[in-house]
TORLO-733144 format. One record per residue: residue in three letters; x, y, z of N, C-alpha, C, O in turn. Coordinates in steps of 0.2 Angstrom, whole numbers, padded with zeros to 4 digits, always signed. Atoms other than C-alpha are relative to their C-alpha. Layout:
TORLO-733144
alaXYZXYZXYZXYZ;...
end
This chain:
TORLO-733144
met+0002-0006+0002+0163+0013-0023+0005+0004-0004+0011+0004-0001;ala-0005-0004+0003+0172+0024-0036+0002+0005+0004-0001+0008+0008;glu-0003-0006-0004+0184+0037-0029-0004+0006-0001-0006+0007-0007;leu+0004-0006+0001+0175+0053-0026+0004+0006-0002+0002+0012+0000;gly-0004-0006+0003+0188+0064-0034+0000+0001-0007+0004+0004-0010;gly-0001+0000+0008+0184+0061-0052-0004+0006-0003-0008+0005-0007;thr+0003-0006+0003+0179+0079-0056+0005+0004-0004+0004+0010-0006;ala-0006-0004+0004+0196+0084-0064-0002+0002-0007+0000+0008-0009;his+0002-0002+0007+0188+0084-0081-0005+0006+0000-0006+0009-0006;leu+0004-0005-0001+0176+0097-0075+0003+0007+0002+0002+0009+0007;ser-0003-0006-0001+0187+0112-0077-0005+0006+0000-0011+0005-0002;gly+0004-0006+0000+0181+0130-0076-0003+0001-0007-0009+0002-0008;tyr+0003+0000+0007+0179+0130-0095-0005-0005-0001-0011-0004-0004;ala+0005+0006+0001+0170+0113-0095-0006+0002+0003-0012+0000+0000;ile+0006-0002-0004+0158+0119-0082-0004+0005-0004-0010+0005-0004;glu+0003-0006+0004+0154+0135-0092-0004-0003-0006-0009-0002-0008;asp+0003+0003+0006+0151+0124-0107-0006-0004+0001-0011-0004-0002;leu+0006+0004-0002+0140+0112-0098-0006+0004+0002-0011+0002-0001;arg+0006-0005-0002+0129+0126-0091-0003+0002-0006-0009+0002-0007;ser+0003-0003+0006+0127+0134-0108-0003-0006-0004-0009-0004-0007;arg+0004+0005+0004+0123+0117-0117-0006-0002+0003-0011-0003+0000;leu+0006+0003-0004+0111+0111-0103-0006+0006+0000-0011+0004-0002;leu+0005-0005+0000+0102+0128-0102-0003+0001-0007-0009+0002-0008;ala+0003+0000+0007+0100+0129-0121-0004-0005-0002-0010-0005-0005;trp+0005+0006+0001+0093+0112-0122-0006+0001+0004-0012-0001+0001;tyr+0006-0001-0004+0081+0116-0108-0005+0005-0003-0011+0004-0003;asp+0004-0006+0003+0075+0132-0116-0004-0003-0006-0009-0001-0007;ser+0003+0003+0006+0071+0121-0132-0004-0006+0001-0009-0007-0003;asn+0003+0007-0001+0065+0105-0124-0004-0001+0006-0007-0006+0007;arg+0004+0001-0007+0057+0108-0107-0007-0002-0002-0010+0001-0006;arg+0007+0001+0001+0040+0101-0105-0004+0006+0003-0002+0010+0007;asp+0004-0006-0002+0026+0114-0104-0004-0002+0006-0010-0005+0005;leu+0003+0002-0006+0021+0111-0086-0003+0006+0004+0001+0012+0004;pro+0003-0006-0003+0009+0123-0076+0004+0004+0005+0004+0010+0005;trp-0004-0003-0005+0021+0126-0062+0006+0004-0003+0010+0007+0001;arg-0005-0003+0003+0034+0132-0074-0002+0007-0004+0002+0010-0007;arg+0003-0007+0003+0023+0147-0080+0000+0005+0006-0004+0010+0005;thr+0000-0004-0005+0025+0155-0063+0006+0001+0004+0010-0004+0004;gln-0005-0001-0005+0037+0162-0050-0003+0001+0007+0001+0003+0011;asp+0004-0001-0007+0024+0163-0036+0003-0006+0004+0002-0012+0003;pro-0003+0005-0004+0033+0154-0022-0005-0005+0003-0003-0011+0004;tyr+0005+0004-0003+0017+0147-0015-0002-0005-0005-0002-0011-0004;ala+0002+0005+0005+0012+0139-0032+0006-0005-0001+0005-0011-0002;ile-0006+0004+0001+0030+0132-0034+0000-0005+0006+0002-0011+0005;trp+0000+0004-0006+0029+0125-0016-0005-0006-0001-0004-0011+0000;val+0006+0005+0001+0012+0116-0020+0003-0005-0005+0002-0011-0003;ser-0002+0005+0005+0019+0108-0035+0006-0004+0002+0006-0010+0001;glu-0005+0004-0002+0035+0102-0027-0002-0005+0005+0001-0010+0005;ile+0002+0005-0005+0026+0094-0013-0004-0005-0003-0004-0011-0002;met+0004+0005+0004+0014+0086-0025+0004-0005-0004+0002-0011-0004;leu-0004+0004+0005+0028+0079-0036+0004-0005+0004+0007-0009+0001;gln-0004+0005-0003+0037+0070-0022-0004-0007+0000-0009-0008+0002;gln+0002+0007+0001+0035+0052-0026-0006-0001-0004-0010-0006-0003;thr+0006+0001+0004+0021+0055-0038+0002+0002-0007+0005+0007-0008;arg-0001-0001+0007+0021+0055-0057-0002+0007-0002-0008+0009+0000;val+0002-0006+0002+0020+0071-0066-0007+0000-0003-0011+0005-0002;ala+0007+0000+0003+0005+0066-0076-0006+0000+0005-0011+0002+0003;ala+0006+0000-0005-0005+0062-0060+0000+0007+0003-0006+0008+0006;val+0000-0006-0004+0000+0079-0053-0003+0006-0004-0007+0010-0001;val+0002-0006+0003-0005+0091-0067-0007+0002+0001-0008+0008+0003;asp+0007-0002-0001-0024+0091-0066-0001+0002+0008-0004+0006+0009;arg+0001-0001-0007-0023+0090-0047+0002+0007+0002-0001+0010+0006;tyr-0004-0007-0001-0011+0105-0046-0005+0006-0002-0006+0010+0002;glu+0004-0006+0002-0023+0116-0056-0006+0001+0004-0008+0006+0006;val+0006+0000-0004-0038+0111-0047+0001+0002+0008-0003+0006+0010;phe-0001-0002-0007-0030+0113-0030+0001+0008+0001-0001+0011+0005;leu-0001-0007+0000-0024+0131-0034-0006+0004-0002-0007+0009+0001;arg+0006-0004+0001-0041+0136-0040-0004+0000+0006-0007+0005+0008;asn+0003+0000-0007-0048+0131-0023+0004+0004+0005+0001+0007+0009;phe-0004-0003-0005-0034+0137-0013+0006+0004-0004+0011+0002-0004;pro-0004-0004+0005-0026+0151-0024+0006+0004+0004+0010+0007+0001;ser-0005-0003-0004-0015+0158-0009+0002-0003+0006-0002-0008+0008;val-0002+0003-0007-0006+0154+0007-0006+0000+0005-0008-0004+0008;glu+0005-0002-0005-0020+0162+0017-0006-0004-0002-0009-0007+0003;ala+0006+0005+0002-0034+0152+0007+0001-0007+0003-0003-0010+0005;leu-0002+0007-0002-0025+0136+0011+0000+0000+0008-0003-0005+0011;ala+0000+0000-0007-0022+0141+0029-0006+0000+0004-0007-0004+0009;phe+0007+0000-0003-0040+0144+0033-0005-0005-0003-0011-0005-0001;ala+0004+0006+0003-0047+0129+0023-0001-0005+0006+0004-0006+0010;ala+0001+0006-0005-0054+0114+0033+0004-0005-0003+0005-0006-0009;glu-0005+0006+0002-0042+0099+0033-0004-0005-0005-0001-0007-0009;asp+0004+0005+0004-0056+0088+0025+0000+0003-0007+0001-0002-0012;asp+0000-0003+0007-0057+0100+0010+0007-0001-0003+0008-0003-0009;val-0007+0001+0003-0038+0099+0008+0001-0007-0002+0004-0008-0007;leu-0001+0007+0002-0037+0080+0009-0005-0002-0006-0002-0006-0009;thr+0004+0002+0005-0052+0079-0003+0004+0001-0007+0004-0003-0011;leu-0003-0002+0007-0042+0088-0017+0007-0003+0000+0010-0003-0006;trp-0006+0004+0000-0027+0078-0012-0001-0008-0002+0003-0012-0004;ser+0002+0007+0001-0036+0061-0014+0002-0002-0007+0001+0001-0012;gly-0003+0003+0006-0028+0050-0027+0008+0001-0001+0011-0003-0004;leu-0007-0002+0001-0011+0058-0025+0005-0005+0005+0011-0006+0004;gly-0004+0004-0005-0006+0047-0010+0004+0004+0005+0005+0010+0004;tyr-0005-0003-0004+0006+0050+0004-0004+0006+0003-0001+0012+0003;tyr+0004-0006-0002-0007+0061+0013+0003+0004+0006+0001+0010+0007;arg-0004-0005-0005+0005+0067+0027+0002+0006-0004+0003+0011-0001;arg-0003-0006+0004+0012+0078+0013-0006+0006+0000-0004+0012+0001;ala+0005-0005+0000-0005+0087+0012-0001+0003+0007-0002+0009+0008;arg+0001-0002-0007-0007+0088+0031+0006+0005+0002+0005+0010+0005;met-0006-0004-0002+0011+0096+0033-0001+0006-0004+0001+0012-0002;leu+0001-0006+0004+0007+0108+0018-0005+0005+0003-0004+0011+0004;his+0006-0004-0003-0009+0114+0027+0003+0003+0007+0002+0009+0008;lys-0003-0002-0007+0001+0115+0044+0005+0006-0002+0005+0011+0002;ala-0005-0005+0001+0015+0125+0036-0004+0007-0003-0001+0012-0001;ala+0004-0006+0002+0002+0137+0027-0003+0004+0006-0002+0010+0006;lys+0002-0004-0006-0005+0141+0044+0005+0003+0003+0004+0009+0006;ala-0006-0004-0003+0012+0145+0050+0002+0006-0003+0004+0011+0000;val-0001-0006+0004+0015+0157+0036-0005+0005+0001-0003+0011+0002;ala+0005-0005-0002-0001+0165+0039+0000+0003+0007-0001+0009+0008;arg+0000-0002-0007+0001+0166+0058+0007+0004+0001+0007+0009+0004;asp-0007-0003-0002+0020+0170+0059+0003+0005-0005+0008+0008-0003;his-0003-0004+0006+0024+0178+0042-0005+0005-0004-0003+0007-0009;leu+0005-0005+0003+0009+0189+0038-0002-0003-0007-0004+0002-0011;gly+0002+0003+0006+0005+0177+0024+0005+0001-0006+0004-0001-0011;val-0006+0000+0005+0022+0180+0015+0005-0005+0001+0007-0006+0007;met-0005+0006+0000+0033+0165+0011+0007+0003+0001+0009+0008-0001;pro-0007-0001-0001+0051+0166+0018+0003+0000-0007+0002-0004-0011;arg-0004-0001+0006+0063+0172+0004+0006-0004-0001+0009-0004-0006;thr-0006+0003+0000+0077+0161+0008-0001-0008+0002-0006-0010+0005;ala+0001+0007-0002+0080+0142+0009+0000-0001+0007-0003-0006+0010;ala+0000+0001-0007+0085+0143+0027-0006+0002+0003-0008-0001+0008;gly+0007-0001-0003+0069+0152+0031-0005-0004-0001-0009-0006+0003;leu+0005+0005+0002+0059+0140+0022+0000-0006+0003-0005-0010+0005;arg-0001+0007-0004+0066+0125+0031-0002+0001+0007-0003-0005+0010;glu+0003+0000-0007+0059+0132+0047-0007-0002+0000-0010-0002+0005;leu+0007+0002+0000+0042+0128+0041-0001-0007+0000+0003-0011-0002;pro+0001+0007-0001+0034+0111+0045+0000-0003-0007-0003-0001-0012;gly+0000+0004+0006+0037+0098+0031+0004+0002-0006+0004-0001-0011;ile-0004-0002+0005+0049+0108+0021+0008-0001+0002+0010+0001+0007;gly-0007+0002-0001+0067+0100+0020+0004+0004-0005+0003+0009-0008;ala-0006-0003+0004+0083+0104+0010-0002+0000-0007-0001+0005-0010;tyr+0002+0000+0007+0076+0099-0007-0005+0005-0001-0004+0009-0006;thr+0006-0004+0001+0059+0108-0006+0002+0008+0001+0001+0012-0003;ser-0002-0007-0001+0067+0124+0001+0005+0003-0005+0004+0008-0007;ala-0005-0002+0006+0081+0124-0012-0004+0002-0006-0003+0006-0010;ala+0004-0001+0006+0068+0122-0026-0004+0007+0000-0004+0011-0005;ile+0004-0006+0000+0057+0136-0020+0005+0007+0000+0003+0011-0004;ala-0004-0006+0000+0071+0148-0016+0004+0002-0006+0005+0008-0008;ser-0004-0001+0006+0081+0146-0032-0005+0002-0006-0003+0006-0010;ile+0004-0002+0006+0066+0146-0044-0004+0006+0001-0005+0010-0003;ala+0004-0006-0002+0055+0159-0035+0004+0007+0001+0003+0012-0001;tyr-0004-0005-0003+0069+0170-0028+0007+0001-0003+0011+0006-0002;gly-0007+0000+0003+0085+0166-0038+0005-0001+0004+0011+0001+0003;glu-0005+0002-0005+0094+0160-0023+0005-0005-0003+0003-0010-0006;met-0005+0005+0002+0111+0151-0027+0000-0006+0004+0005-0006+0009;thr+0000+0006-0004+0107+0134-0020-0003-0005-0004-0008-0005-0008;ala+0001+0005+0005+0107+0118-0029-0006-0005+0003-0007-0006+0009;val+0006+0005-0002+0091+0106-0029+0003-0007-0001+0005-0008-0007;val-0002+0007+0002+0096+0088-0027-0005-0005+0002-0006-0007+0008;asp+0005+0005+0000+0082+0076-0030+0003-0006-0003+0009-0006-0005;gly-0003+0007+0003+0084+0058-0037+0003+0001-0007+0008-0002-0009;asn-0002-0001+0007+0085+0065-0055+0007+0004+0000+0012+0002-0004;val-0006-0004+0000+0099+0078-0051+0006-0005+0003+0011-0004+0000;glu-0005+0004-0003+0108+0065-0040+0003-0005-0006+0009-0006-0006;arg-0002+0004+0005+0109+0053-0055+0004+0003-0005+0009+0001-0007;val-0003-0004+0005+0114+0066-0067+0007+0002+0002+0012+0001-0001;ala-0006-0003-0003+0128+0073-0056+0005-0006+0001+0011-0006-0001;gln-0005+0006-0001+0135+0055-0051+0002-0003-0007+0008-0005-0007;arg-0002+0002+0006+0135+0050-0069+0005+0004-0003+0010+0002-0007;leu-0004-0005+0002+0144+0066-0074+0007-0002+0003+0012-0002-0001;ala-0007+0001-0004+0158+0062-0061+0002-0007+0000+0008-0009+0001;gly-0002+0007+0000+0158+0043-0064+0000-0003+0007+0004-0008+0008;trp+0000+0003-0007+0153+0039-0046-0006-0005+0000-0011-0005-0004;gly+0006+0005-0001+0141+0025-0040+0003-0006+0004+0009-0008+0003;ser-0002+0007-0003+0141+0009-0030-0007-0004+0001-0012-0001+0002;glu+0006+0005-0001+0129-0006-0028+0000-0001+0008-0005-0004+0010;ser+0001+0001-0007+0133-0006-0009-0003+0006+0003-0002+0012+0001;arg+0003-0006-0003+0123+0004+0003+0005+0003+0005+0004+0009+0008;glu-0005-0003-0004+0139+0007+0013+0003+0006-0003+0004+0006-0009;gly-0003-0005+0003+0146+0024+0010-0005+0005-0004-0002+0010-0007;gln+0005-0004+0003+0130+0032+0003-0001+0007+0002-0002+0011-0001;ser+0000-0007-0003+0130+0046+0015+0006+0005-0003+0005+0010-0004;lys-0005-0003+0003+0147+0051+0009-0001+0002-0007+0001+0008-0009;leu+0001-0001+0007+0142+0049-0009-0005+0006-0001-0005+0010-0005;ser+0005-0005+0001+0127+0060-0006+0002+0007+0002+0001+0012-0002;arg-0003-0006-0001+0137+0074+0002+0004+0003-0006+0004+0008-0008;ala-0004-0002+0005+0149+0074-0012-0004+0002-0006-0002+0006-0010;thr+0004-0002+0006+0135+0074-0025-0003+0007+0001-0004+0011-0004;glu+0003-0006-0002+0127+0089-0016+0005+0006-0002+0004+0011-0004;thr-0005-0005+0001+0144+0098-0017+0001+0001-0007+0002+0007-0010;leu-0001+0000+0007+0146+0094-0035-0006+0004-0004-0005+0008-0008;ala+0006-0003+0003+0128+0100-0039+0001+0008+0001-0001+0012-0003;asn-0001-0007-0001+0132+0117-0031+0005+0003-0004+0005+0009-0006;met-0005-0002+0004+0148+0118-0040-0002+0001-0008+0000+0006-0011;leu+0002-0001+0007+0139+0116-0057-0005+0005-0001-0006+0008-0007;leu+0006-0004+0000+0125+0128-0053+0002+0007-0004+0007+0010-0003;asp-0001-0007+0004+0123+0143-0065-0001+0006+0004-0006+0006+0008;leu+0001-0005-0004+0126+0159-0057-0005+0005-0002-0008+0008+0002;lys+0005-0005+0003+0114+0169-0068-0007-0003+0000-0012+0001+0001;arg+0006+0003+0000+0100+0157-0069-0001-0006+0004-0002-0012+0002;pro+0000+0005-0004+0100+0146-0054-0006-0004+0000-0006-0011+0000;gly+0006+0004+0000+0082+0141-0054-0001-0004-0006-0003-0010-0006;asp+0000+0003+0007+0082+0137-0073+0005-0006+0000+0003-0011-0003;phe-0005+0005+0001+0098+0127-0071-0002-0006+0005-0002-0012+0003;asn+0003+0005-0004+0090+0117-0056-0005-0004-0004-0005-0010-0004;gln+0006+0004+0004+0075+0113-0067+0003-0004-0006+0000-0009-0008;ser-0003+0003+0006+0086+0109-0082+0003-0007+0002+0003-0012-0001;met-0002+0006-0003+0095+0096-0071-0005-0005+0001-0004-0011+0000;met+0006+0005-0002+0079+0088-0065-0003-0002-0007-0005-0008-0007;glu+0003+0002+0007+0072+0088-0083+0004-0005-0003+0001-0009-0006;leu-0004+0004+0004+0087+0080-0090+0000-0007+0003-0001-0012+0000;gly+0000+0007-0003+0086+0066-0077-0007-0003-0001-0007-0009-0001;ala+0007+0003+0001+0067+0064-0080-0001-0002-0007-0005-0007-0008;thr+0001+0002+0007+0068+0063-0099+0005-0003-0004+0004-0006-0009;val-0006+0002+0004+0085+0059-0105+0005-0005+0004+0006-0011+0002;cys-0005+0003-0004+0097+0053-0091-0004-0005+0005-0004-0004+0011;leu+0004+0004-0003+0085+0039-0086+0003-0005+0005+0009-0007+0003;pro-0003+0005-0004+0088+0026-0072+0002-0006-0004+0008-0008-0003;thr-0003+0006+0004+0089+0012-0085-0001+0002-0007-0005+0006-0009;ser+0000-0002+0007+0093+0014-0103+0000+0007-0002-0005+0010-0005;pro-0001-0007+0001+0098+0032-0103+0001+0002-0007+0004-0002-0011;lys-0001-0002+0007+0097+0041-0119+0006+0004-0002+0006+0010-0003;cys-0006-0004+0000+0115+0046-0120+0001+0003-0007+0004+0009-0007;leu-0002-0003+0007+0116+0049-0139-0004+0007-0001-0002+0011-0005;thr+0004-0006+0001+0103+0063-0137+0001+0005+0006-0002+0010+0007;cys-0001-0004-0006+0110+0070-0121+0005+0007-0001+0010+0006-0005;pro-0003-0007+0002+0116+0089-0122+0007+0000+0003+0011+0004+0001;ile-0006+0000-0003+0130+0086-0110+0004-0006+0000+0009-0007+0005;glu-0003+0006+0000+0136+0069-0115+0008+0001-0001+0012-0004+0002;leu-0007-0001+0000+0153+0076-0119+0004+0001+0006+0010-0001+0007;his-0003-0001-0007+0156+0080-0101-0001-0006+0005+0001-0006+0011;cys+0002+0006-0005+0150+0063-0094+0005-0005+0000+0008-0007-0005;arg-0005+0005-0001+0162+0050-0087-0003-0007+0000+0000-0012+0000;thr+0003+0007+0000+0149+0036-0087-0003-0002-0006-0002-0008-0009;arg+0003+0002+0007+0139+0036-0103-0004-0006+0000-0002-0011-0003;gly+0004+0006-0001+0126+0024-0098-0002-0001+0008-0002+0004+0011;glu+0003+0001-0006+0119+0016-0082+0006+0000+0005+0012-0002+0003;his-0005+0001-0005+0129+0018-0066-0002-0004+0006-0008-0005+0007;pro+0002+0005-0005+0130+0006-0051-0004+0004+0006-0002+0009+0008;thr+0003-0002-0006+0117+0009-0037-0003-0005+0004-0003-0011+0001;pro+0003+0005-0005+0110+0000-0022-0006-0003-0003-0010+0000-0006;lys+0006+0003+0003+0097-0013-0027-0006+0002+0005-0006+0003+0011;arg+0006-0002-0004+0079-0007-0022-0003-0006+0003-0002-0012+0001;ala+0004+0005-0003+0069-0017-0010-0005-0003-0004-0009+0001-0007;lys+0005+0004+0004+0058-0030-0018-0007+0002+0002-0008+0002+0009;met+0007-0001-0002+0039-0026-0018-0002-0006+0002-0001-0011-0001;arg+0003+0006-0003+0030-0038-0008-0008+0000-0002-0011+0005-0003;ser+0007+0000+0002+0012-0044-0013-0004-0002+0006-0002-0005+0011;gln+0005+0001-0005-0003-0044-0002-0007+0000-0002-0009+0004-0007;asp+0007+0000+0001-0021-0049-0003-0004+0005+0004-0003+0005+0010;ala+0004-0003-0004-0035-0038+0003-0007+0000-0003-0008-0002-0009;ala+0007+0000+0003-0054-0037+0001-0005+0005+0004-0004+0006+0010;tyr+0004-0005-0002-0067-0024+0003-0007-0001-0002-0008-0004-0007;ala+0007+0001+0001-0086-0023+0003-0003+0007-0004-0001+0012-0002;leu+0004-0005+0003-0096-0012-0009-0007-0001+0002-0011-0005-0001;val+0006+0000-0003-0112-0009+0000-0004+0006-0002-0002+0012+0000;ile+0004-0006+0002-0125+0002-0008-0008-0002+0001-0010-0007+0000;arg+0007+0001-0001-0143+0005-0003-0004+0006-0003-0001+0011-0004;ser+0005-0006+0003-0158+0016-0010-0003+0003+0006-0006+0000+0011;arg+0003-0004-0005-0165+0030+0001-0004+0005-0004-0002+0010-0006;gly+0004-0005+0004-0180+0038-0008+0003+0000-0008+0004-0005-0011;glu-0002-0001+0007-0173+0045-0025+0008+0000+0000+0011+0000-0005;asp-0007+0000-0001-0155+0044-0018+0003-0007+0001-0001-0012+0003;arg-0003+0007-0002-0143+0029-0017+0006+0002+0005+0009+0008+0004;glu-0005-0001-0005-0130+0028-0003+0005-0005+0000+0003-0011-0001;val-0005+0005+0000-0114+0019-0001+0003+0000+0008+0004+0006+0011;leu-0003+0001-0007-0106+0013+0016+0007+0001+0000+0011-0002-0004;leu-0007-0001-0001-0090+0020+0021+0003+0000+0007-0001+0002+0011;asp-0004+0000-0006-0077+0019+0035+0005+0005+0000+0008+0007-0005;gln-0005-0005+0000-0066+0033+0041+0006-0003+0005+0005-0006+0010;arg-0006+0002-0003-0048+0028+0046+0001+0004+0007+0000+0010+0007;pro-0001-0004-0007-0044+0032+0065+0006+0005-0001+0010+0004-0005;glu-0005-0005+0000-0034+0047+0068+0007-0002+0002+0012+0001+0000;asp-0007+0002-0002-0020+0037+0076+0003-0005-0005+0008-0008-0004;gln-0003+0005+0006-0018+0026+0060+0006+0003-0003+0007+0009-0004;thr-0007-0003+0002+0000+0028+0054-0001+0001-0008+0003+0006-0010;val+0001-0001+0008-0006+0027+0035-0007+0003-0001-0012+0000+0001;met+0006-0003+0002-0019+0039+0029-0006+0001+0005-0011-0001+0004;pro+0005-0001-0006-0028+0044+0046-0005+0005-0003-0003+0010-0006;gly+0006-0004+0001-0045+0052+0044-0003-0001-0007-0008+0002-0008;met+0002+0001+0007-0047+0046+0026-0006-0005+0000-0006-0009+0004;trp+0006+0005+0001-0063+0037+0020+0001-0005-0005+0004-0004-0010;glu-0001+0006+0004-0063+0020+0013-0006-0005+0000-0010-0004+0004;leu+0005+0005+0000-0074+0005+0009+0001-0004+0006+0007-0005+0008;pro-0001+0005-0006-0077-0007+0024+0004-0006-0002+0003-0009-0008;ala-0004+0006+0001-0065-0021+0025-0004-0006+0001-0007-0007+0006;leu+0003+0007-0001-0071-0039+0023+0004-0004+0005+0010-0003+0006;arg-0003+0004-0004-0068-0051+0036+0005-0006-0003+0010-0008-0001;glu-0003+0005+0004-0062-0064+0023+0003+0003-0007-0001+0007-0010;thr-0003-0003+0007-0050-0060+0008-0003-0004-0006-0002-0002-0011;glu+0002+0004+0005-0057-0074-0002-0007+0002-0002-0012+0002+0003;val+0006-0002+0002-0072-0069-0012-0003-0005-0006+0001-0006-0011;ala+0002+0004+0005-0083-0081-0022-0002+0004-0007-0003+0010-0007;ala+0000-0003+0007-0084-0078-0041-0007+0004-0001-0008+0009-0004;ser+0007-0003+0001-0103-0075-0040-0001+0007+0004-0006+0011+0002;asp+0001-0006-0004-0101-0061-0027+0005+0005-0002+0005+0011+0000;leu-0006-0004+0002-0085-0053-0035-0003+0006-0005-0005+0004-0010;asn+0002-0005+0004-0088-0036-0042+0006+0002-0005+0005+0003-0011;met-0006-0001+0004-0070-0033-0048+0007-0001+0004+0006-0002+0011;val-0007+0001-0003-0051-0036-0044+0004+0006-0002+0005+0008-0008;val-0004-0006+0001-0040-0020-0042+0007-0001+0002+0008-0004+0008;arg-0007+0000-0002-0021-0019-0042+0001+0007+0003-0001+0012+0000;his-0002-0007-0003-0015-0005-0030+0006-0001+0004+0007-0005+0008;ala-0006+0000-0003+0002-0001-0024+0000+0005+0005-0001+0011+0004;ile-0001-0005-0005+0006+0008-0008+0007-0002+0003+0008-0007+0006;met-0007+0000-0003+0024+0011-0003+0003-0007-0003+0004-0007-0009;glu-0004+0005+0003+0033-0006-0005-0005-0007+0000-0002-0012+0000;val+0005+0006+0000+0017-0017-0006-0005+0001-0006-0008+0006-0007;asn+0005+0000+0005+0007-0022-0021-0006-0004+0002-0005-0010+0004;tyr+0007+0003-0003-0011-0026-0016-0004-0003-0006-0004+0000-0011;ser+0005+0002+0004-0022-0037-0025-0007+0000+0004-0008-0004+0008;val+0006-0001-0004-0039-0031-0019-0007-0003-0004-0008-0001-0009;arg+0006+0002+0002-0055-0040-0021-0006+0004+0002-0006+0005+0008;ile+0005-0004-0002-0071-0030-0021-0007-0004-0001-0008-0007-0006;arg+0006+0004+0000-0087-0039-0016-0006+0004+0001-0007+0009+0005;asn+0007-0003-0001-0105-0034-0018-0003-0003+0006-0004-0009+0007;val+0003+0002-0006-0113-0034-0001-0007+0003+0001-0007+0009+0000;ala+0007-0003-0002-0132-0031+0003+0001+0003+0007+0004+0001+0011;glu+0000-0004-0006-0136-0019+0017-0001-0005+0006+0003-0005+0011;glu+0002+0004-0006-0143-0033+0028+0006-0005+0001+0006-0009+0007;glu-0005+0005-0001-0127-0044+0026+0006+0003+0003+0011+0000+0005;ala-0007-0004-0001-0114-0030+0030+0002-0002+0007+0008-0003+0008;gly-0002+0001-0007-0115-0033+0049+0004-0007+0001+0009-0008+0005;glu-0003+0007+0000-0110-0052+0046+0007+0000-0003+0012-0004-0001;leu-0006+0001+0005-0097-0050+0032+0006+0005+0001+0011+0004-0001;val-0005-0005+0000-0087-0034+0036+0003+0001+0007-0001+0000+0012;ile-0003-0002-0006-0075-0029+0050-0003+0006+0003-0004+0011+0000;pro+0003-0006-0003-0083-0018+0063+0004+0006+0000+0010+0006+0000;ser-0003-0006+0000-0079+0000+0063-0004+0005+0004-0010+0005+0004;glu+0003-0005-0003-0083+0014+0075-0001+0007-0004-0005+0011-0002;arg+0001-0006+0005-0082+0027+0061-0003-0002-0006+0001-0002-0011;arg+0003+0003+0006-0094+0021+0049-0007+0004-0002-0010+0006+0003;arg+0006-0003+0002-0108+0030+0039-0002-0001-0007+0002-0003-0011;trp+0002+0000+0006-0119+0030+0025+0000+0007-0004-0001+0012+0000;thr-0002-0006+0003-0115+0043+0012-0004+0000-0007-0003-0005-0011;arg+0003+0000+0006-0125+0049-0003+0005+0000-0006+0010+0003-0005;ile-0005+0001+0005-0116+0044-0019+0002+0006-0003+0007+0008-0005;his-0001-0006+0003-0118+0061-0026+0005+0004+0004+0008+0009+0002;asp-0005-0004-0004-0108+0068-0011+0007-0003+0001+0011+0000+0004;val-0006+0003-0001-0094+0056-0012+0006+0003-0003+0012+0003+0000;asp-0005-0003+0004-0084+0066-0024+0004+0006+0005+0010+0007+0004;ala-0002-0006-0004-0082+0080-0011+0003-0003+0007+0004+0001+0012;met-0003+0003-0006-0075+0068+0003+0007-0002-0001+0010-0003-0007;pro-0007+0002+0000-0057+0064+0007+0001-0007+0000+0002-0011+0005;leu-0001+0008+0001-0056+0046+0000+0007-0002-0001+0011+0002-0003;thr-0006+0003+0001-0042+0035+0000+0001-0001-0008-0004-0002-0011;gly+0000+0002+0008-0035+0032-0018-0003-0006-0002-0006-0006-0007;leu+0003+0007+0002-0040+0014-0018-0008+0001+0000-0011-0001-0005;ala+0007-0001+0000-0058+0019-0013-0003+0004-0006-0008+0002-0009;arg+0002-0004+0006-0059+0032-0026+0001-0004-0007-0004-0003-0011;lys-0001+0004+0006-0052+0020-0039-0006-0005-0001-0008-0006-0006;val+0005+0005+0001-0065+0007-0035-0007+0003-0002-0010+0000-0006;leu+0007-0003+0002-0080+0019-0035+0000+0002-0007-0006+0001-0010;phe+0001-0002+0007-0076+0026-0052+0000-0006-0004-0003-0006-0009;arg+0000+0006+0004-0072+0009-0059-0007-0004+0000-0009-0008-0004;ala+0006+0003-0001-0089+0003-0052-0005+0004-0005-0011+0001-0006;lys+0004-0004+0005-0096+0016-0065-0007+0002+0003-0012+0001+0000;leu+0006-0003-0003-0109+0023-0053-0002+0006-0003+0002+0011-0003;pro+0002-0005+0004-0119+0035-0063+0000+0007+0004+0000+0012+0001;glu+0000-0006-0004-0120+0047-0048+0006+0004+0000+0007+0010+0002;leu-0007-0002-0001-0101+0050-0048+0002+0004-0007+0000+0002-0012;ser-0003-0003+0006-0093+0063-0060+0006-0004-0002+0009-0007+0002;pro-0005+0003+0002-0079+0057-0070+0007+0002+0002+0012-0001+0001;ser-0006-0002-0003-0066+0067-0061-0001+0004+0006-0007+0005+0008;ile+0001-0004-0006-0063+0077-0045-0003+0006-0002-0001+0010-0007;thr+0003-0007+0001-0074+0092-0044+0003+0005+0004+0006+0004+0009;val-0003-0006-0004-0069+0109-0038-0005+0001+0005-0011+0002+0004;leu+0004-0002-0006-0076+0113-0021-0003+0007-0001+0000+0012-0003;lys+0004-0006+0000-0089+0127-0020+0002+0004+0006+0000+0010+0006;
end
């Protein structure tokens, strides 16, 4: 690993110049995202939780729908968990939604519905760590604390010329990076500066093939290109198969769904299609093949059309199974995979997007 003392080139004058260049670039080039139009700590909190491990494009629509349904901490605190999970459906990592809901209850109960105003106070809430607390405190309240996510970490390490392909020493490197990020932080606009670092990492200082020629702070960078980082664990492939079981009841059609047990480590309480006993599906029975990634696994999912009378023989038994009107499926907390399959099945009873809860 490169020595962690390589910041001599960042003199006081250089840091002032870096701040000025970066903030000017941010003011002219930042993406127009809904959470950047507010200083409401609750709205900023929701956006930061949604953006963890999720693409911006996937978050924008869900964020606005979520806030229309739960416009305040109190509204979220008194909502039913199933309603919260329904509006989170498709974003993945559902523990984030549960912890957000739990923390909102804590704010309503212990803080009279008012969000703590400091990063230290915010960290006392369930599910809020150093990164999220710093983001809320700096953007909403102007607290002088650096936000260090993956984008900021990459920008700071490239500025200093740090990096290593070895996993050894990463803790020391992370601490040094956090120190550097706080040293660079603009005193007058800490929230905007944090967002400018994140924006630079997301749009210019990319993990591979960074756009150095258009970087506003390239003059101060010791790397000018990619820096060495530990290799990511390889994604592994796995097959899965689910049944699409639909029946008619009068004027309605119903689909068979299973609810994941509450003690399940991944997506407890969410609704999904029944799993088939066999992952091999004959071409004559195949409805579709769906690619779906969860954490470090790439799934190849076969969806089989199954008649109601065949379900008992072909699907794995479940104690939490029910028939649901297809018209009502939109308002249920579905797994991302189930939602993807049902919409790709082009069932006319489903709306083309998540609906707002009444």
